[in-house]
C-alpha positions as CSV (number, residue, x, y, z in Angstrom):
1,M,28.2,7.7,-26.5
2,T,26.8,5.2,-24.0
3,N,27.5,1.6,-25.1
4,I,25.2,-1.1,-23.9
5,A,24.8,-4.8,-24.3
6,I,21.4,-6.7,-24.4
7,L,21.4,-10.2,-23.0
8,G,18.6,-12.2,-24.7
9,F,16.9,-11.2,-28.0
10,G,13.5,-12.6,-27.6
11,V,10.3,-10.5,-27.4
12,V,11.6,-8.1,-24.7
13,G,15.2,-7.8,-25.9
14,S,14.2,-7.1,-29.5
15,G,11.5,-4.7,-28.1
16,V,14.2,-2.8,-26.2
17,A,16.4,-2.5,-29.3
18,K,13.5,-1.3,-31.4
19,L,12.4,1.3,-28.9
20,I,15.9,2.7,-28.6
21,T,16.2,2.9,-32.4
22,D,12.7,4.1,-33.3
23,N,12.6,6.7,-30.5
24,K,16.2,7.8,-30.9
25,N,15.5,11.5,-30.5
26,E,13.3,11.2,-27.4
27,V,15.7,8.7,-25.8
28,T,18.8,10.8,-26.5
29,K,17.1,13.9,-25.1
30,L,16.1,12.1,-21.8
31,G,19.3,10.2,-21.4
32,G,21.6,13.1,-22.4
33,D,23.7,11.0,-24.7
34,D,23.5,8.8,-27.7
35,I,23.0,5.1,-27.1
36,N,24.9,2.5,-29.0
37,I,23.8,-1.2,-28.9
38,K,27.2,-2.6,-29.1
39,Y,26.4,-6.3,-28.4
40,V,23.4,-8.6,-28.4
41,L,24.0,-11.9,-26.6
42,D,21.9,-14.9,-27.6
43,L,22.3,-18.5,-28.5
44,R,20.7,-17.9,-31.8
45,D,21.7,-15.9,-34.9
46,F,19.3,-13.3,-36.4
47,P,20.4,-12.9,-40.0
48,D,17.4,-10.8,-40.9
49,S,17.6,-8.4,-38.0
50,P,19.0,-4.9,-38.3
51,F,21.1,-5.9,-35.3
52,A,22.5,-9.1,-36.9
53,D,26.1,-7.7,-36.9
54,R,25.9,-7.1,-33.1
55,V,24.9,-10.7,-32.2
56,I,27.6,-12.6,-30.2
57,H,27.5,-15.9,-28.3
58,D,30.4,-15.4,-25.8
59,Y,29.5,-13.4,-22.8
60,S,33.1,-12.8,-21.9
61,A,33.4,-10.3,-24.7
62,I,30.9,-8.1,-23.0
63,V,32.3,-8.4,-19.5
64,N,35.8,-7.7,-20.7
65,D,34.9,-4.7,-22.9
66,P,35.5,-1.5,-20.8
67,D,33.5,0.6,-23.2
68,V,30.3,-1.2,-22.3
69,S,28.8,0.6,-19.2
70,V,25.3,-0.9,-19.1
71,V,24.1,-4.5,-19.4
72,I,20.4,-5.1,-20.0
73,E,19.4,-8.7,-18.9
74,V,16.1,-9.8,-20.4
75,M,16.9,-13.6,-20.6
76,G,14.5,-14.9,-18.0
77,G,15.1,-17.6,-15.5
78,S,17.7,-17.7,-12.7
79,H,20.6,-19.2,-14.5
80,P,22.8,-18.1,-16.3
81,A,21.1,-14.7,-15.6
82,Y,22.5,-14.8,-12.0
83,E,26.1,-15.5,-13.1
84,Y,26.0,-12.9,-15.9
85,T,24.6,-10.3,-13.6
86,V,27.2,-10.9,-10.9
87,A,30.0,-10.8,-13.5
88,A,28.7,-7.5,-14.9
89,L,28.3,-5.8,-11.6
90,K,31.8,-6.9,-10.5
91,A,33.2,-5.5,-13.7
92,G,31.7,-2.1,-12.9
93,K,28.8,-2.2,-15.3
94,S,25.3,-1.2,-14.3
95,V,22.6,-3.9,-14.9
96,I,19.0,-3.4,-15.8
97,T,16.5,-6.4,-15.8
98,S,12.9,-7.4,-16.5
99,N,13.6,-10.8,-15.0
100,K,11.3,-11.1,-11.9
101,E,12.6,-14.6,-11.1
102,V,16.2,-13.6,-10.7
103,V,15.3,-10.5,-8.7
104,A,13.0,-12.4,-6.4
105,N,15.8,-15.0,-5.8
106,F,18.9,-12.8,-5.7
107,G,17.9,-9.2,-5.6
108,D,19.5,-8.6,-2.2
109,E,22.9,-9.8,-3.5
110,F,22.7,-7.8,-6.7
111,L,21.9,-4.5,-4.9
112,A,24.7,-5.0,-2.4
113,L,27.2,-5.8,-5.3
114,A,26.0,-2.7,-7.2
115,K,26.6,-0.5,-4.2
116,E,30.0,-2.1,-3.6
117,N,31.1,-1.5,-7.2
118,G,29.6,2.0,-7.6
119,V,27.1,1.1,-10.2
120,C,23.3,0.6,-10.5
121,Y,21.0,-2.4,-10.4
122,R,17.5,-1.5,-11.6
123,F,14.4,-3.7,-12.2
124,E,11.4,-1.6,-12.8
125,A,10.2,-3.9,-15.5
126,A,10.2,-6.9,-13.2
127,V,6.9,-5.9,-11.6
128,G,4.0,-4.6,-13.6
129,G,5.7,-4.5,-17.0
130,G,5.3,-1.0,-18.3
131,I,3.6,0.4,-15.2
132,P,5.9,2.7,-13.2
133,V,5.7,1.2,-9.7
134,I,9.1,0.7,-8.2
135,S,10.6,4.1,-8.9
136,P,7.6,6.0,-7.5
137,M,7.6,3.8,-4.4
138,I,11.2,4.6,-3.8
139,S,11.5,8.2,-4.7
140,C,7.9,9.7,-4.6
141,I,6.0,8.0,-1.7
142,G,8.8,6.3,0.2
143,Q,8.6,9.0,2.9
144,N,5.2,7.5,3.9
145,K,4.8,4.5,6.2
146,I,3.7,1.9,3.6
147,T,1.7,-0.8,5.4
148,E,0.5,-2.8,2.5
149,V,1.1,-3.3,-1.2
150,R,-1.4,-5.4,-3.1
151,G,-2.2,-5.9,-6.7
152,I,-3.3,-7.8,-9.8
153,L,0.1,-8.8,-11.0
154,N,-0.5,-11.3,-13.8
155,G,-2.3,-10.3,-17.0
156,T,-2.9,-13.9,-18.1
157,T,-4.9,-14.8,-15.0
158,N,-6.8,-11.5,-15.0
159,Y,-7.8,-12.1,-18.6
160,I,-9.1,-15.6,-17.8
161,L,-11.1,-14.3,-14.9
162,T,-12.5,-11.4,-16.9
163,Q,-13.7,-13.9,-19.6
164,M,-15.3,-16.0,-16.9
165,F,-17.2,-13.0,-15.4
166,T,-18.0,-11.0,-18.5
167,Y,-18.7,-13.8,-21.0
168,G,-19.6,-16.7,-18.8
169,Q,-16.7,-18.8,-20.1
170,S,-15.5,-21.8,-18.1
171,F,-12.0,-21.8,-16.8
172,D,-10.8,-24.2,-19.5
173,S,-12.5,-22.3,-22.3
174,A,-11.0,-19.0,-21.1
175,L,-7.5,-20.5,-20.8
176,R,-7.7,-21.8,-24.4
177,D,-8.9,-18.4,-25.5
178,A,-5.9,-16.8,-23.8
179,Q,-3.5,-19.2,-25.4
180,K,-5.0,-18.6,-28.8
181,K,-4.5,-14.8,-28.4
182,G,-1.0,-15.2,-27.2
183,Y,-1.7,-14.1,-23.6
184,A,-0.9,-17.5,-22.2
185,E,2.0,-19.8,-23.0
186,S,1.4,-23.4,-24.2
187,N,2.5,-24.4,-20.6
188,P,0.6,-21.7,-18.6
189,D,1.5,-23.1,-15.1
190,A,3.6,-20.2,-14.0
191,D,0.6,-17.9,-14.5
192,I,-2.4,-20.0,-13.5
193,L,-0.7,-21.6,-10.5
194,G,0.3,-18.1,-9.1
195,T,4.1,-18.6,-9.5
196,D,4.6,-15.4,-11.5
197,A,2.5,-13.3,-9.2
198,C,4.4,-14.8,-6.2
199,R,7.8,-13.6,-7.5
200,K,6.4,-10.1,-8.1
201,T,4.8,-10.1,-4.6
202,A,8.2,-11.0,-3.1
203,I,9.8,-8.0,-4.8
204,L,7.0,-5.6,-3.8
205,T,7.0,-6.8,-0.2
206,A,10.8,-6.3,-0.1
207,L,10.3,-2.7,-1.3
208,I,8.0,-1.8,1.7
209,S,9.9,-3.8,4.3
210,G,13.5,-4.2,3.2
211,K,13.1,-7.9,3.7
212,L,13.3,-10.3,0.7
213,L,11.2,-13.3,1.5
214,P,11.9,-16.7,-0.2
215,T,9.1,-17.4,-2.7
216,S,8.9,-20.9,-1.2
217,K,7.7,-19.3,2.1
218,I,4.9,-17.2,0.5
219,H,1.6,-19.0,0.5
220,T,0.6,-19.2,-3.1
221,E,-2.6,-20.4,-4.8
222,G,-3.6,-20.1,-8.4
223,I,-7.0,-19.8,-10.1
224,T,-7.4,-23.4,-11.3
225,K,-10.0,-24.2,-8.7
226,I,-12.4,-21.3,-9.4
227,R,-15.7,-22.7,-10.5
228,D,-18.7,-21.3,-12.4
229,N,-20.7,-21.4,-9.1
230,D,-18.1,-19.2,-7.5
231,V,-18.4,-16.7,-10.3
232,S,-22.2,-16.7,-9.8
233,A,-21.9,-16.2,-6.0
234,A,-19.4,-13.4,-6.4
235,S,-21.7,-11.7,-8.9
236,K,-24.7,-12.0,-6.5
237,M,-22.4,-10.2,-3.9
238,G,-21.8,-7.3,-6.4
239,A,-18.2,-8.4,-6.5
240,T,-15.6,-10.1,-8.7
241,I,-12.8,-12.6,-8.2
242,K,-9.2,-11.5,-8.8
243,L,-5.8,-13.2,-8.3
244,V,-4.2,-10.8,-5.8
245,G,-0.7,-10.7,-4.4
246,R,-0.4,-9.0,-1.0
247,G,2.6,-7.9,1.0
248,I,1.8,-6.5,4.5
249,S,4.2,-4.8,6.8
250,K,2.5,-3.6,9.9
251,D,3.2,-3.3,13.7
252,G,6.5,-5.1,13.2
253,E,4.8,-8.1,11.5
254,L,5.5,-9.1,7.9
255,F,3.3,-11.2,5.7
256,A,2.9,-12.1,2.0
257,M,0.5,-14.3,0.0
258,V,-0.9,-14.8,-3.4
259,A,-4.5,-16.2,-3.8
260,P,-7.8,-15.5,-5.4
261,F,-9.8,-12.9,-3.5
262,I,-13.4,-11.8,-3.9
263,V,-13.1,-8.1,-4.4
264,S,-16.2,-5.9,-3.9
265,G,-17.4,-3.7,-6.8
266,G,-16.5,-0.5,-4.8
267,M,-12.8,-1.3,-4.6
268,P,-10.4,0.0,-7.2
269,L,-8.9,-3.4,-8.0
270,S,-12.4,-4.8,-9.0
271,G,-12.5,-2.7,-12.2
272,V,-9.2,-3.9,-13.5
273,S,-10.0,-6.2,-16.4
274,G,-8.5,-8.1,-19.4
275,V,-4.7,-8.3,-19.5
276,Y,-4.2,-5.1,-17.4
277,N,-2.4,-5.1,-14.1
278,A,-2.7,-2.8,-11.1
279,V,-0.7,-2.2,-7.9
280,E,-2.3,-0.5,-4.9
281,V,-0.2,1.0,-2.2
282,I,-1.6,1.7,1.2
283,A,0.4,4.3,3.1
284,D,0.2,6.7,6.0
285,P,-0.5,9.6,5.7
286,L,-1.0,9.3,1.9
287,G,-3.8,6.8,1.9
288,N,-4.4,4.5,-1.1
289,V,-2.7,5.0,-4.4
290,M,-3.1,2.8,-7.4
291,F,-0.8,2.3,-10.4
292,Y,-2.6,0.8,-13.5
293,G,-1.6,-0.1,-17.0
294,Q,-0.4,-2.9,-19.3
295,G,1.6,-5.4,-17.4
296,A,3.2,-7.3,-20.2
297,G,4.1,-7.3,-23.9
298,A,7.2,-6.2,-25.8
299,G,6.3,-2.5,-25.9
300,A,5.2,-2.1,-22.3
301,T,8.2,-4.0,-20.8
302,A,10.7,-2.4,-23.1
303,S,9.4,1.0,-22.0
304,A,10.2,0.2,-18.4
305,V,13.6,-1.2,-19.3
306,V,14.6,1.9,-21.3
307,G,13.1,4.1,-18.5
308,D,15.6,2.5,-16.2
309,L,18.4,3.1,-18.7
310,M,17.5,6.8,-18.8
311,Q,17.8,6.8,-15.0
312,V,21.2,5.1,-15.1
313,M,22.5,7.5,-17.8
314,T,21.4,10.7,-15.9
315,S,22.2,9.7,-12.4
316,G,25.5,7.9,-12.8
317,T,26.5,6.2,-9.7
318,N,23.9,8.0,-7.6
319,C,21.0,5.7,-8.5
320,S,18.4,5.7,-5.7
321,A,18.1,2.0,-4.8
322,P,16.4,0.0,-2.0
323,V,18.3,-2.3,0.3
324,F,17.0,-5.8,0.6
325,K,18.1,-8.4,3.1
326,K,17.0,-12.0,2.9
327,C,14.5,-12.9,5.6
328,E,12.4,-15.9,6.5
329,D,10.7,-14.5,9.6
330,M,7.1,-13.7,8.7
331,L,3.7,-14.1,10.1
332,S,2.4,-17.7,9.9
333,F,-0.3,-18.3,7.3
334,D,-2.4,-19.7,10.0
335,E,-2.4,-16.3,11.7
336,F,-3.6,-14.4,8.6
337,S,-7.2,-13.1,9.1
338,S,-9.9,-12.1,6.7
339,K,-13.5,-12.8,5.8
340,H,-13.9,-16.1,3.9
341,Y,-16.3,-17.4,1.2
342,L,-17.1,-21.0,1.7
343,A,-19.2,-22.9,-0.9
344,L,-21.0,-25.6,1.0
345,C,-23.7,-28.2,0.2
346,K,-27.2,-27.8,1.6
347,G,-26.6,-30.7,4.0
348,C,-23.7,-29.1,5.9
349,Y,-23.8,-25.3,5.7
350,G,-26.1,-25.3,8.8
351,K,-23.3,-26.8,10.9
352,V,-20.9,-24.1,9.9
353,I,-23.2,-21.1,10.6
354,E,-24.1,-22.7,14.0
355,K,-20.4,-22.9,14.8
356,I,-19.3,-19.5,13.4
357,Q,-21.5,-16.7,14.5
358,N,-22.6,-13.7,12.3
359,C,-22.2,-15.5,8.9
360,T,-24.0,-14.3,5.8
361,V,-25.6,-17.0,3.7
362,I,-26.4,-16.7,-0.1
363,E,-28.4,-19.5,-1.8
364,N,-26.5,-20.3,-5.0
365,G,-28.0,-23.0,-7.1
366,D,-27.7,-26.4,-5.4
367,E,-25.3,-25.1,-2.7
368,Y,-24.9,-22.2,-0.3
369,A,-22.3,-19.5,-0.2
370,V,-21.4,-18.8,3.4
371,I,-19.6,-15.6,4.2
372,T,-17.8,-15.6,7.5
373,P,-16.8,-12.7,9.7
374,V,-13.1,-12.0,10.0
375,I,-11.4,-15.1,11.2
376,S,-7.9,-16.5,11.0
377,E,-6.9,-19.3,8.6
378,G,-5.9,-21.5,11.5
379,E,-9.1,-21.0,13.4
380,L,-11.2,-21.7,10.3
381,A,-9.3,-24.8,9.4
382,S,-9.7,-26.1,12.9
383,I,-13.5,-25.6,12.8
384,L,-13.9,-27.3,9.4
385,D,-11.7,-30.1,10.6
386,E,-13.8,-30.5,13.7
387,L,-17.0,-30.6,11.7
388,D,-15.4,-32.9,9.1
389,I,-16.4,-30.5,6.3
390,T,-14.4,-29.8,3.1
391,P,-15.8,-26.8,1.3
392,K,-16.4,-27.1,-2.5
393,S,-14.6,-23.7,-2.7
394,H,-12.8,-21.5,-0.2
395,I,-11.9,-18.0,-1.3
396,R,-10.8,-15.1,0.9
397,I,-12.6,-11.7,0.7
398,L,-10.6,-8.5,0.4
């Protein structure tokens, strides 16, 4: 019998308990043992839940119980998740989490503590929800030289952008629609400002480089500035706009960012629509591999959490795990190079194409879309500053 404790009994926590109970035969077969949910920690009581008799409010009962071997932390936020995770690992208990914020902030410390105490720390559900990404990157394609990982990492923003492109909705209208359907919170800032995607990008970048970048150092833009004219211009280019997180580790240089990108119709990420997520890994000699599926929701996230539980139960203390070290040394954003889309008024686009050679120009209503050749952020900013021009929109091109 494997005794576990679940910290947090919201959408994900209750989803984990339900999956373990409803799929008891499958879970027992894969894990090689029966699972007993001994404790559920939450501030609330759940008198109508079948797990009402397991609910406690004092975490020390879990830490001090030697029969509990695995703690599942699905509380969200950095605190008290950090303190609870440290206490569990030091007590010789493996920890599984879906909490991308705490992994992005403290994953290096948790992995070191897990190794020191002969237990596991797993976080498959922290990136991509139910999409298996982390385990395959470690155990299946880790022998390749991975130079970049990039993806659509937030279902809410992808749904909003899909509505804008497919149904011609404005940003505000698409956001309200997402909130009505439960895809977006009443306060959607973590999604639409790119914060959620930034945390996931930090984790993915650490997986390919071993270096955990502070999220505050990762250039992050959301989707709030995308206009109807930008949607129109991208459509004329045979492309779409996606919020993309990118982690690049190449030739000794490390770089990460989150921002809207114009993605051409021939690229795999362009076809990812609705609330779906996708992670594309670029490796040598493997090439490009994409992982695709539902990125959020009780069922998808619970599936990843319980998948990690199966790994812990079958591998014991031999969990394959990455090693992260905190690092702030990365390529300056000014040095990042790409093609750029600039939305400019008719009176100033001529100055830009005169200054930057080999631009492509698309007439788009009462403005012009100027597509630059590959140029660095710093060089482009310097040119626009010199010309005293502020684009109506500025979006990178993947």
